[in-house]
C-alpha positions as CSV (number, residue, x, y, z in Angstrom):
1,X,12.2,32.2,-6.3
2,X,11.8,28.6,-7.3
3,X,12.3,27.4,-3.7
4,X,9.5,29.7,-2.6
5,X,7.2,28.5,-5.2
6,X,8.0,24.8,-4.6
7,X,7.6,25.2,-0.9
8,X,4.1,26.7,-1.4
9,X,3.0,23.4,-2.8
10,X,3.6,21.6,0.5
11,X,3.0,24.4,2.9
12,X,-0.1,26.0,1.3
13,X,-1.6,24.3,-1.7
14,X,-1.7,20.7,-0.3
15,X,-3.4,21.7,2.9
16,X,-6.0,23.6,0.8
17,X,-6.6,20.6,-1.4
18,X,-7.2,18.5,1.7
19,X,-9.9,20.7,3.2
20,X,-12.6,18.4,4.6
21,X,-15.3,20.2,2.5
22,X,-13.5,19.4,-0.7
23,X,-14.7,16.0,-2.1
24,X,-12.1,13.4,-3.0
25,X,-13.1,13.6,-6.6
26,X,-12.5,17.4,-6.6
27,X,-9.2,16.8,-4.7
28,X,-8.1,14.5,-7.5
29,X,-8.8,17.1,-10.2
30,X,-7.2,19.9,-8.3
31,X,-4.1,17.9,-7.4
32,X,-3.6,16.9,-11.1
33,X,-4.0,20.6,-12.0
34,X,-1.4,21.6,-9.5
35,X,1.4,19.3,-10.8
36,X,0.5,19.9,-14.4
37,X,1.0,23.7,-13.9
38,X,4.2,22.9,-12.0
39,X,5.4,21.0,-15.0
40,X,4.4,23.8,-17.3
41,X,5.9,26.7,-15.4
42,X,8.3,25.5,-12.7
43,X,10.3,22.9,-14.6
44,X,11.3,25.3,-17.4
45,X,12.2,28.0,-14.9
46,X,14.2,25.5,-12.8
47,X,16.1,24.5,-16.0
48,X,16.9,28.1,-16.8
49,X,18.2,28.8,-13.3
50,X,20.3,25.6,-13.4
51,X,21.8,26.6,-16.8
52,X,22.4,30.1,-15.5
53,X,24.2,28.8,-12.4
54,X,26.4,26.5,-14.5
55,X,27.1,29.4,-16.9
56,X,28.2,31.6,-13.9
57,X,30.4,28.8,-12.7
58,X,32.0,28.5,-16.1
59,X,32.4,32.3,-16.5
60,X,34.0,32.6,-13.0
61,X,36.3,29.7,-13.8
62,X,37.3,31.3,-17.1
63,X,38.1,34.5,-15.3
64,X,40.2,32.6,-12.7
65,X,37.9,33.6,-9.8
66,X,37.7,31.1,-7.0
67,X,34.0,31.7,-6.6
68,X,33.4,29.3,-9.5
69,X,33.5,26.5,-7.0
70,X,30.4,27.9,-5.1
71,X,28.5,28.2,-8.3
72,X,29.5,24.6,-9.3
73,X,28.4,23.3,-5.9
74,X,25.1,25.1,-6.2
75,X,24.6,23.6,-9.6
76,X,25.2,20.1,-8.2
77,X,22.4,20.6,-5.6
78,X,20.1,22.0,-8.3
79,X,20.7,19.2,-10.8
80,X,20.1,16.6,-8.1
81,X,16.4,17.6,-8.1
82,X,15.9,16.1,-11.6
83,X,16.6,12.4,-10.7
84,X,14.6,12.9,-7.4
85,X,11.6,14.1,-9.4
86,X,11.9,11.2,-11.8
87,X,12.2,8.5,-9.1
88,X,10.1,9.9,-6.3
89,X,7.6,12.5,-7.5
90,X,6.6,11.6,-11.1
91,X,5.3,8.1,-10.1
92,X,3.0,9.8,-7.6
93,X,1.8,12.2,-10.3
94,X,1.1,9.2,-12.6
95,X,-1.0,7.4,-10.0
96,X,-3.0,10.6,-9.2
97,X,-3.5,11.3,-12.9
98,X,-4.9,7.7,-13.3
99,X,-7.5,8.4,-10.6
100,X,-8.4,11.7,-12.3
101,X,-8.6,10.1,-15.8
102,X,-10.9,7.4,-14.5
103,X,-13.2,10.1,-13.0
104,X,-13.3,12.1,-16.2
105,X,-14.5,9.2,-18.3
106,X,-18.2,9.3,-19.1
107,X,-20.2,7.3,-16.6
108,X,-17.3,7.0,-14.1
109,X,-18.4,6.7,-10.5
110,X,-16.8,8.5,-7.6
111,X,-13.7,7.2,-6.0
112,X,-14.4,4.2,-3.7
113,X,-13.3,4.3,0.0
114,X,-10.0,2.5,-0.8
115,X,-9.2,5.0,-3.6
116,X,-10.1,8.0,-1.4
117,X,-7.6,6.7,1.2
118,X,-5.0,6.1,-1.5
119,X,-5.6,9.5,-3.0
120,X,-5.1,11.2,0.3
121,X,-1.9,9.2,0.9
122,X,-0.6,10.1,-2.5
123,X,-1.1,13.8,-1.8
124,X,0.6,13.5,1.6
125,X,3.5,11.5,0.1
126,X,3.9,14.0,-2.7
127,X,4.0,16.8,-0.1
128,X,6.8,15.0,1.8
129,X,8.8,14.4,-1.4
130,X,8.5,18.1,-2.2
131,X,10.5,18.9,1.0
132,X,13.5,17.4,-0.8
133,X,12.6,19.1,-4.0
134,X,12.8,22.5,-2.4
135,X,15.4,21.6,0.2
136,X,18.2,20.8,-2.3
137,X,18.2,24.2,-3.9
138,X,18.2,25.8,-0.4
139,X,21.4,23.7,0.4
140,X,22.9,24.9,-2.9
141,X,22.2,28.5,-1.9
142,X,23.9,28.1,1.4
């Protein structure tokens, strides 16, 4: 479930944000809305699934079932997402939010050409970083 939702960001939402008819200012606002919703809904859900996987590993271990090692390995892949987000994704979110905050201020002008280029690169970089974000849980499921 989480892998499917996270992959939708890179495979579906980012290409929609970057449609040529969508202004750079609108792209900034939409992009910020996307990762704010991700933080609101996906992060708590991911935490729940991580805790549930760890609990299943502990329960299987308690019962003496060898399958506990699979659950533990899956948990390791799932927990690795958190430092990846902190190091690679959240700084991109912060930069994009700064663009959007500047645009929301009264009297703020549109993004200049350099900012438009940087905004586009931030969205592309965020999409690439998301491949790891949804790839790690896939590896854990295998």
